[in-house]
C-alpha positions as CSV (number, residue, x, y, z in Angstrom):
1,M,0.0,0.0,0.4
2,G,3.2,2.1,0.8
3,E,4.4,2.2,-2.3
4,K,1.1,2.5,-3.8
5,S,0.5,5.5,-2.6
6,K,3.8,6.8,-3.5
7,S,3.2,6.1,-7.3
8,K,-0.2,7.9,-6.9
9,G,1.2,11.0,-5.1
10,G,4.1,11.2,-8.0
11,C,1.3,10.9,-10.7
12,C,-0.4,13.8,-9.5
13,G,2.4,15.5,-8.2
14,W,3.6,15.1,-12.1
15,F,-0.8,15.9,-13.4
16,I,-0.8,19.3,-11.4
17,A,3.2,20.1,-13.2
18,F,1.7,19.6,-16.2
19,V,-1.8,21.9,-15.8
20,V,0.3,24.5,-14.7
21,L,2.8,24.4,-17.1
22,A,-0.4,24.1,-20.0
23,I,-2.2,27.3,-18.2
24,V,1.6,28.9,-18.0
25,V,1.4,28.7,-21.9
26,G,-2.0,29.3,-23.0
27,A,-1.6,32.4,-21.0
28,I,1.3,33.1,-23.0
29,V,-0.1,32.5,-26.6
30,F,-2.9,34.4,-25.6
31,T,-1.1,37.5,-24.4
32,V,0.5,37.2,-28.2
33,K,-2.1,36.7,-29.7
34,K,-4.3,39.8,-27.9
35,K,-0.8,41.4,-28.6
36,F,0.0,41.5,-32.5
37,G,-3.8,40.3,-33.4
38,H,-6.5,38.5,-34.0
39,S,-5.3,36.5,-36.5
40,G,-1.5,36.0,-35.6
41,S,0.1,37.4,-39.1
42,D,0.2,40.2,-40.5
43,K,-0.7,38.6,-44.2
44,A,-3.4,40.4,-46.4
45,A,-6.7,38.5,-46.6
46,P,-6.8,37.4,-50.1
47,V,-8.7,40.7,-52.2
48,P,-12.5,39.1,-53.3
49,G,-13.2,39.0,-56.8
50,P,-16.8,39.2,-58.2
51,P,-19.8,39.0,-55.9
52,G,-19.8,35.1,-54.8
53,A,-21.7,33.2,-53.1
54,V,-25.2,35.0,-51.7
55,D,-26.1,34.5,-48.1
56,Q,-29.4,33.9,-48.6
57,K,-30.9,35.5,-45.3
58,Y,-28.9,39.2,-45.9
59,A,-30.8,38.6,-49.4
60,T,-34.1,38.1,-48.1
61,A,-34.1,40.9,-46.0
62,L,-32.4,43.8,-48.4
63,K,-35.6,42.5,-50.8
64,T,-37.9,43.3,-48.0
65,S,-35.9,46.8,-46.3
66,L,-36.3,48.8,-49.9
67,Q,-40.1,47.8,-49.8
68,F,-40.6,50.6,-47.5
69,F,-39.3,53.3,-49.8
70,D,-42.1,52.2,-52.2
71,V,-44.4,52.1,-48.6
72,Q,-43.3,56.1,-47.9
73,K,-42.9,57.6,-52.0
74,S,-45.3,60.9,-51.9
75,G,-47.0,62.2,-55.9
76,K,-48.0,60.2,-58.7
77,L,-47.6,56.5,-58.1
78,V,-46.1,54.9,-61.5
79,D,-45.8,50.8,-60.9
80,N,-47.1,51.0,-57.6
81,K,-46.5,48.0,-55.6
82,I,-48.1,48.5,-52.0
83,P,-51.4,47.6,-52.7
84,W,-53.0,49.7,-49.6
85,R,-50.7,52.7,-51.1
86,G,-52.2,55.5,-53.6
87,D,-51.0,58.8,-55.4
88,S,-50.7,61.4,-52.6
89,G,-49.5,65.1,-52.4
90,L,-50.3,66.0,-55.2
91,K,-50.7,69.6,-55.3
92,D,-47.3,70.2,-52.6
93,G,-45.4,72.8,-54.0
94,S,-48.3,74.3,-56.4
95,Q,-48.4,77.4,-54.2
96,A,-44.9,78.4,-55.4
97,K,-45.4,77.4,-59.1
98,L,-43.0,74.0,-58.3
99,D,-43.5,70.1,-58.7
100,L,-42.9,68.8,-55.3
101,T,-45.6,66.2,-55.4
102,K,-42.6,63.7,-55.5
103,G,-40.1,62.7,-52.5
104,M,-40.7,60.7,-49.7
105,Y,-42.7,61.1,-45.8
106,D,-40.4,61.0,-43.6
107,A,-41.7,58.5,-40.6
108,G,-45.1,57.6,-39.7
109,D,-46.4,61.1,-40.9
110,H,-47.5,63.0,-43.7
111,M,-44.3,65.5,-43.8
112,K,-41.2,66.0,-46.2
113,F,-38.6,67.3,-44.1
114,G,-35.3,67.7,-46.1
115,L,-32.1,67.2,-44.2
116,P,-33.1,63.9,-43.5
117,L,-34.6,63.3,-46.9
118,A,-31.6,64.2,-48.2
119,Y,-29.2,62.4,-45.8
120,T,-31.9,59.1,-47.2
121,A,-30.1,60.3,-50.6
122,T,-26.8,60.7,-50.1
123,V,-26.4,56.8,-47.9
124,L,-28.5,55.1,-50.5
125,S,-25.9,56.6,-53.4
126,W,-22.8,55.7,-51.2
127,A,-24.5,52.1,-51.1
128,I,-25.0,51.9,-54.5
129,L,-21.4,53.4,-55.5
130,E,-19.6,50.4,-52.8
131,Y,-22.2,47.7,-53.1
132,G,-24.3,48.2,-56.5
133,D,-22.8,44.7,-57.6
134,Q,-23.8,42.9,-54.9
135,M,-27.6,44.5,-55.6
136,D,-27.3,43.5,-58.7
137,H,-26.5,40.0,-58.3
138,V,-29.6,39.5,-55.9
139,G,-31.9,41.6,-57.7
140,Q,-32.7,44.6,-55.9
141,L,-30.3,47.8,-57.8
142,D,-33.3,48.5,-59.5
143,S,-35.8,48.9,-57.1
144,A,-33.2,51.1,-55.0
145,Q,-32.0,53.5,-58.4
146,D,-35.6,54.0,-58.4
147,S,-36.4,55.6,-55.1
148,L,-33.3,57.3,-55.2
149,K,-33.9,59.0,-58.3
150,W,-37.4,59.2,-57.0
151,I,-36.5,61.1,-54.0
152,T,-33.1,63.1,-56.6
153,D,-36.3,63.9,-58.3
154,Y,-38.0,66.3,-55.7
155,L,-34.7,67.5,-54.2
156,I,-33.4,69.3,-58.1
157,N,-37.5,70.6,-58.3
158,A,-36.9,72.3,-54.2
159,H,-34.0,73.8,-56.0
160,P,-35.4,76.6,-58.3
161,S,-33.2,78.9,-58.5
162,A,-29.0,79.4,-57.0
163,D,-29.7,80.6,-53.3
164,V,-33.2,79.0,-52.5
165,L,-34.1,75.7,-51.8
166,Y,-37.1,74.7,-50.3
167,I,-36.4,72.9,-47.4
168,Q,-40.1,71.4,-46.2
169,V,-43.3,70.4,-47.7
170,G,-46.4,70.5,-45.1
171,D,-47.2,71.7,-41.2
172,P,-45.5,69.7,-39.1
173,V,-48.4,71.3,-36.5
174,A,-50.9,70.5,-38.6
175,D,-50.2,67.4,-39.5
176,H,-49.3,66.0,-36.1
177,K,-53.1,66.8,-35.2
178,C,-54.3,64.4,-37.6
179,W,-54.1,60.5,-38.2
180,E,-55.2,59.9,-42.1
181,R,-54.1,58.4,-44.5
182,P,-51.9,60.0,-47.4
183,E,-54.7,59.3,-50.0
184,E,-57.1,61.7,-47.6
185,M,-55.0,64.4,-46.8
186,T,-56.9,67.7,-46.7
187,E,-55.1,69.7,-44.7
188,A,-52.8,72.8,-46.2
189,R,-49.2,72.1,-46.9
190,P,-47.2,75.2,-47.0
191,L,-43.2,75.1,-48.2
192,T,-40.5,76.3,-46.3
193,Q,-36.8,77.8,-47.5
194,V,-33.8,78.8,-46.7
195,N,-32.2,81.4,-48.6
196,A,-29.8,84.3,-48.6
197,S,-31.5,86.3,-45.8
198,H,-32.8,83.4,-44.0
199,P,-29.3,80.6,-44.6
200,G,-28.9,77.2,-43.9
201,S,-25.8,76.1,-44.5
202,D,-26.3,72.3,-43.2
203,I,-29.3,71.9,-45.1
204,A,-28.1,73.0,-48.3
205,A,-24.9,71.0,-47.5
206,E,-27.0,68.1,-46.9
207,T,-28.8,68.2,-49.8
208,A,-25.4,69.0,-52.0
209,A,-23.7,65.7,-50.6
210,A,-27.0,63.9,-52.4
211,M,-26.8,65.4,-55.7
212,A,-23.1,64.8,-56.0
213,S,-23.6,61.5,-54.6
214,A,-26.2,60.5,-56.8
215,S,-25.0,61.6,-59.8
216,L,-22.0,59.7,-59.5
217,V,-24.7,56.4,-59.7
218,F,-26.7,57.7,-62.4
219,K,-23.4,59.0,-64.4
220,K,-23.2,55.5,-66.6
221,S,-27.0,55.4,-67.0
222,D,-28.2,59.1,-67.7
223,S,-24.8,61.2,-68.5
224,S,-27.6,64.3,-68.8
225,Y,-29.7,63.4,-65.6
226,S,-26.0,63.0,-63.8
227,S,-24.9,66.1,-65.8
228,T,-28.1,68.2,-63.6
229,L,-27.3,66.5,-60.3
230,L,-23.8,67.9,-60.6
231,K,-25.0,71.5,-61.2
232,H,-27.3,71.5,-58.6
233,A,-24.1,69.9,-56.3
234,K,-22.1,72.9,-57.0
235,Q,-24.7,75.6,-56.3
236,L,-25.9,74.5,-53.7
237,F,-22.3,74.1,-51.8
238,T,-20.9,77.9,-53.0
239,F,-24.5,78.5,-51.3
240,A,-23.9,76.8,-48.3
241,D,-20.5,77.7,-47.9
242,K,-20.8,81.3,-48.9
243,N,-23.9,81.7,-46.6
244,R,-23.4,80.1,-43.8
245,G,-25.9,79.6,-40.6
246,Y,-28.2,77.0,-39.3
247,Y,-31.3,76.3,-40.1
248,S,-33.0,75.5,-37.2
249,E,-32.1,79.0,-36.4
250,S,-33.4,80.2,-39.2
251,I,-36.5,78.8,-38.9
252,P,-36.6,78.1,-35.3
253,E,-39.9,76.4,-35.7
254,V,-38.2,73.2,-37.1
255,Q,-35.9,72.8,-33.9
256,T,-38.9,70.7,-32.1
257,Y,-38.0,67.8,-35.0
258,Y,-34.8,68.1,-37.1
259,N,-33.0,70.5,-35.3
260,S,-29.4,71.5,-36.1
261,T,-26.2,70.8,-34.3
262,G,-23.7,72.3,-37.0
263,Y,-22.9,72.9,-40.5
264,G,-19.7,72.4,-40.8
265,D,-19.5,68.5,-40.4
266,E,-22.7,68.9,-43.4
267,L,-19.9,71.4,-45.6
268,L,-16.9,68.8,-45.3
269,W,-18.5,66.2,-46.0
270,A,-20.5,67.6,-49.5
271,A,-16.9,68.9,-50.3
272,S,-16.2,65.4,-49.7
273,W,-18.4,64.4,-52.6
274,L,-17.7,66.6,-54.8
275,Y,-14.1,65.7,-54.9
276,H,-15.5,62.8,-55.3
277,A,-18.1,63.5,-58.4
278,T,-15.9,66.0,-60.1
279,G,-11.8,65.2,-58.9
280,D,-11.8,69.0,-58.4
281,D,-8.8,69.7,-55.9
282,S,-10.7,72.9,-54.8
283,Y,-13.0,71.0,-52.8
284,L,-10.5,68.6,-51.7
285,E,-8.3,72.4,-50.6
286,F,-11.5,72.6,-48.8
287,V,-11.7,69.5,-46.0
288,T,-7.8,69.6,-45.8
289,G,-7.2,73.3,-44.5
290,Q,-8.6,76.0,-42.9
291,D,-12.4,74.8,-42.6
292,G,-10.8,70.9,-41.7
293,E,-8.6,72.4,-39.5
294,D,-11.8,74.6,-37.6
295,Y,-14.6,71.9,-37.7
296,A,-13.0,68.3,-38.8
297,E,-12.8,67.2,-35.6
298,W,-10.2,65.3,-36.2
299,G,-9.5,62.7,-33.4
300,S,-12.2,62.4,-32.0
301,T,-15.5,59.8,-33.2
302,S,-18.3,60.5,-33.3
303,W,-22.0,58.8,-33.7
304,F,-22.5,58.9,-37.6
305,S,-26.9,60.5,-38.0
306,W,-28.8,62.4,-39.8
307,D,-27.4,65.5,-37.8
308,N,-23.9,64.3,-37.4
309,K,-22.0,63.4,-40.7
310,H,-18.2,63.2,-39.3
311,A,-18.1,59.7,-39.1
312,G,-19.3,59.2,-42.6
313,T,-16.6,62.0,-44.1
314,Q,-13.6,60.1,-42.3
315,V,-14.0,57.5,-44.2
316,L,-15.1,58.7,-47.3
317,L,-12.2,60.6,-46.8
318,A,-10.1,57.4,-46.1
319,R,-11.0,55.6,-49.1
320,L,-8.7,58.3,-50.4
321,S,-5.8,57.2,-48.5
322,F,-6.5,53.5,-49.4
323,F,-6.3,53.9,-52.9
324,K,-5.3,57.4,-54.5
325,A,-2.9,58.3,-52.8
326,K,0.0,58.2,-55.0
327,G,-2.4,60.6,-56.9
328,I,-2.9,62.8,-54.8
329,S,-0.8,66.0,-54.1
330,N,1.0,66.0,-50.9
331,S,-0.3,68.6,-50.6
332,Y,-3.5,67.6,-48.8
333,G,-1.6,64.6,-47.8
334,S,-1.5,65.3,-44.2
335,G,-5.1,66.8,-43.5
336,L,-6.7,63.2,-45.6
337,Q,-4.2,61.2,-42.7
338,S,-5.9,63.0,-40.2
339,Y,-9.4,61.9,-41.8
340,K,-7.9,58.1,-41.8
341,K,-6.3,58.4,-38.4
342,T,-9.9,59.5,-36.5
343,A,-11.7,56.6,-39.2
344,E,-9.5,54.2,-37.1
345,A,-10.4,55.4,-34.1
346,V,-14.2,55.7,-34.6
347,M,-13.6,51.4,-36.0
348,C,-11.7,50.6,-32.9
349,S,-13.9,52.3,-31.1
350,L,-16.8,50.1,-32.3
351,L,-14.5,47.1,-32.3
352,P,-15.8,45.4,-28.6
353,D,-12.8,43.9,-27.5
354,S,-10.5,46.9,-28.4
355,P,-8.8,48.5,-25.9
356,T,-10.6,51.2,-26.9
357,A,-14.3,49.8,-27.1
358,T,-17.3,52.2,-26.3
359,E,-19.1,51.4,-23.6
360,N,-22.4,52.2,-25.6
361,R,-22.7,49.1,-26.0
362,T,-25.8,46.9,-24.4
363,E,-25.2,43.1,-22.6
364,D,-26.6,41.7,-25.6
365,G,-23.8,43.6,-27.6
366,L,-25.7,46.0,-29.8
367,I,-24.4,49.5,-30.0
368,W,-26.7,52.1,-28.1
369,V,-26.6,56.1,-28.0
370,I,-30.5,57.6,-27.7
371,E,-33.8,56.1,-26.9
372,W,-35.2,57.5,-29.3
373,N,-34.8,55.6,-32.6
374,S,-32.1,54.0,-30.6
375,L,-31.3,51.6,-33.9
376,Q,-30.6,54.4,-36.4
377,H,-26.9,54.6,-34.7
378,P,-26.1,50.9,-34.3
379,V,-26.8,50.6,-38.1
380,A,-26.2,53.6,-39.3
381,S,-22.0,52.1,-37.1
382,A,-22.3,48.4,-38.7
383,F,-22.7,50.3,-42.2
384,L,-19.7,52.7,-42.1
385,A,-17.6,49.4,-39.6
386,V,-18.4,46.8,-43.2
387,I,-17.7,50.2,-45.7
388,Y,-14.0,50.0,-44.1
389,S,-13.1,46.3,-44.0
390,D,-13.8,46.1,-47.3
391,Y,-11.4,49.3,-48.3
392,M,-8.9,47.3,-45.5
393,L,-9.8,43.8,-48.0
394,T,-9.2,45.6,-51.6
395,S,-6.6,47.7,-50.6
396,Q,-4.8,44.2,-49.0
397,T,-4.6,46.4,-45.6
398,P,-4.0,43.5,-42.8
399,N,-4.5,44.9,-40.0
400,L,-5.9,48.3,-38.1
401,K,-4.1,49.0,-35.0
402,C,-6.3,49.9,-32.0
403,D,-3.6,50.7,-29.2
404,S,-2.2,47.7,-28.3
405,D,-4.6,45.0,-30.6
406,S,-4.5,45.1,-33.8
407,F,-7.5,43.3,-35.7
408,T,-8.5,42.3,-39.3
409,P,-10.7,43.3,-41.6
410,S,-12.8,39.7,-40.4
411,D,-13.1,41.4,-37.0
412,L,-15.1,44.3,-38.4
413,R,-17.4,42.1,-41.1
414,D,-17.9,40.4,-37.8
415,F,-19.3,43.1,-35.8
416,A,-21.1,44.6,-38.6
417,K,-22.8,40.8,-38.7
418,S,-23.6,41.0,-35.2
419,Q,-25.1,44.3,-35.3
420,A,-27.7,42.9,-38.6
421,D,-28.1,39.5,-36.7
422,Y,-29.4,41.7,-33.9
423,V,-32.0,43.7,-35.8
424,L,-33.4,40.1,-37.7
425,G,-33.9,38.9,-34.7
426,K,-31.1,37.7,-32.6
427,N,-31.9,39.6,-29.4
428,P,-33.5,38.4,-26.0
429,M,-36.7,38.6,-27.9
430,G,-36.8,36.4,-30.8
431,M,-37.7,40.0,-32.8
432,S,-36.6,40.9,-35.9
433,F,-37.3,45.1,-36.0
434,L,-37.5,44.6,-39.7
435,V,-41.6,44.7,-40.0
436,G,-42.0,41.8,-42.6
437,Y,-39.1,39.8,-42.1
438,G,-39.0,36.6,-40.6
439,D,-41.9,34.8,-38.5
440,K,-41.9,37.7,-35.6
441,F,-42.0,41.5,-36.2
442,P,-43.9,44.7,-34.6
443,Q,-47.8,44.4,-35.4
444,F,-48.4,47.7,-34.3
445,V,-46.0,50.2,-36.0
446,H,-47.0,54.3,-35.4
447,H,-47.8,54.7,-39.2
448,R,-50.8,56.6,-40.4
449,G,-51.1,54.3,-43.6
450,A,-50.2,51.0,-42.2
451,S,-52.8,51.2,-38.9
452,I,-56.2,52.2,-41.4
453,P,-57.8,49.9,-44.0
454,A,-57.6,51.1,-47.3
455,D,-60.7,51.4,-47.4
456,A,-61.7,54.0,-44.5
457,K,-62.6,57.1,-45.7
458,T,-61.7,59.2,-42.4
459,G,-60.9,62.7,-42.3
460,C,-58.3,64.6,-39.9
461,K,-59.5,63.3,-36.6
462,D,-61.8,60.5,-36.9
463,G,-58.8,58.5,-37.9
464,F,-57.6,58.4,-34.4
465,Q,-59.9,55.7,-33.7
466,W,-57.1,53.7,-35.7
467,L,-54.2,55.3,-34.0
468,D,-55.5,54.4,-30.5
469,S,-57.5,50.3,-31.6
470,S,-55.9,47.5,-30.0
471,D,-56.1,45.7,-33.4
472,P,-52.8,45.0,-35.3
473,N,-52.2,47.0,-38.2
474,P,-54.4,46.5,-41.6
475,N,-51.2,47.2,-43.8
476,V,-48.4,46.1,-43.1
477,A,-45.4,48.3,-43.7
478,T,-43.6,46.1,-45.4
479,G,-39.2,46.9,-45.2
480,A,-39.9,49.6,-42.2
481,L,-36.8,50.0,-39.7
482,V,-38.3,50.7,-36.2
483,G,-36.8,52.3,-33.8
484,G,-35.8,50.0,-31.6
485,P,-35.4,48.6,-28.1
486,F,-34.4,49.9,-24.8
487,K,-31.2,49.1,-23.3
488,N,-32.6,46.9,-21.2
489,G,-33.5,45.1,-24.5
490,T,-37.3,45.8,-24.2
491,F,-39.3,46.8,-26.9
492,I,-43.1,47.7,-26.3
493,D,-45.4,46.6,-29.5
494,S,-47.7,49.6,-29.1
495,R,-48.6,52.0,-31.7
496,N,-48.8,54.9,-29.2
497,N,-45.1,54.4,-28.0
498,S,-43.8,56.1,-31.2
499,M,-40.0,56.2,-29.6
500,Q,-39.8,52.6,-30.1
501,T,-42.7,51.6,-33.0
502,E,-42.3,54.4,-35.8
503,P,-40.0,53.7,-38.4
504,S,-38.4,56.5,-40.5
505,T,-37.5,56.8,-44.3
506,Y,-33.7,56.9,-43.1
507,N,-33.1,54.6,-40.7
508,S,-34.0,52.4,-44.6
509,A,-31.2,54.3,-46.4
510,V,-28.4,52.7,-43.2
511,I,-30.4,49.3,-43.2
512,V,-30.8,49.2,-47.0
513,G,-26.4,49.7,-47.0
514,L,-25.5,47.7,-44.0
515,L,-28.1,44.6,-45.1
516,S,-26.6,44.8,-49.7
517,S,-22.5,45.3,-47.5
518,L,-23.3,41.4,-46.6
519,V,-25.3,39.8,-49.5
520,T,-22.4,38.3,-50.6
521,T,-18.6,39.2,-51.1
522,S,-16.4,41.2,-53.7
523,S,-14.1,43.8,-54.1
524,V,-14.9,47.4,-53.8
525,V,-14.3,49.4,-56.9
526,Q,-11.0,51.9,-56.1
527,S,-13.0,54.7,-57.6
528,F,-16.0,55.7,-58.2
529,T,-15.6,57.3,-62.2
């Protein structure tokens, strides 16, 4: 027994020593991997080729999401695909002898708000420019371009002269006192404009960005239309630059709805798009010169949204550093590197395992910034992350340095997928926040047209019976991305809970961009022209 006990104790000792050694080795490997990157290699991943195998989940969601643009269309509908929608807003603009019948309604109401609508067009253009081949691969490019043109047709008509831009159709106070189908509207639809006496650099510059980016989308398919868009973009940028001021200070009434917190970001955003559209170095001088120094907020991370374009501008200009650095004058190099470094900081803040990861996220990993329309920020952030990931892949950039750690393009793509998957149902409620996608999605969307039966004849006030009804919406607002969950993951599916159940057209732009990036993989174009 004594010998056996000795042998057993020796075995146990060797086993403990082995376990300790394994732990030490594992810790060393983990430390090295953490220090030198998630891939453990500085070798770049292969550059993707043409669009490849389709991820059907994202392809189905993309097709669904694009339909909300059809739901939101104003004007005389052509080839209407939404059975419960019809012609509406057919007199919009008539008091100024303008045709402002097209465009899209903002959210669950019937307002045409210029700042978020122009942002919608810019983001949708960007998505098409980066991922049009992938959209085409799954049969959705025509739909995306049609929706974009429906907005840009309106924006062209809203800019009747160099220094005049109509930025709103409808009275939001009167509009929000009614609950009716857009086809039944009878209340007055006043027009609001910015001009040299009442400037709006923010909204004029965002509209310039929309026009410039869209001019690139249509450059090959309709060169005349593209030229028209570019002419308006240049005029609007000059107007915004020469007549500086906040549109929400010139027109205080808009502060309740889409208050602007600055115009420098929109000026830089518009100039960036105009450089891409024209190749004119004066726009590059603008973003890297004094205006860049004044407004770019280099080194500071921010959230991309209808109000703040900094992160979008940083990623868009980083594109030049990735693909066009050799063709750009050295005099702009320092400024462009400042944009790229800030874009890198934004990416590092989004990656959950980064040492500089933002704390603005839920326990389940969803980026979470504000209660009202909480999904706008995670989706927009994911869209920027996957674009940056594809810039890295296509330029054969193996790693992104985040302090002492490094991350790969696939890390950014995984983050983007995590946000998309949350939206599509991988969340505590098991609910898709994209209406019409999956088996479980919101039934009480805060949306006038969706909540009222198509054959109902209601006026301004008696339609409120449908707002307060305990029945699910009779019409499905297919493709609507609703506001989303609270930080604790809860979601109250109630028509009166507009904070969580109201969709918006600009939400659709960012989700379309994100999903179009994920349907398959391909290399991004190195130039938009």
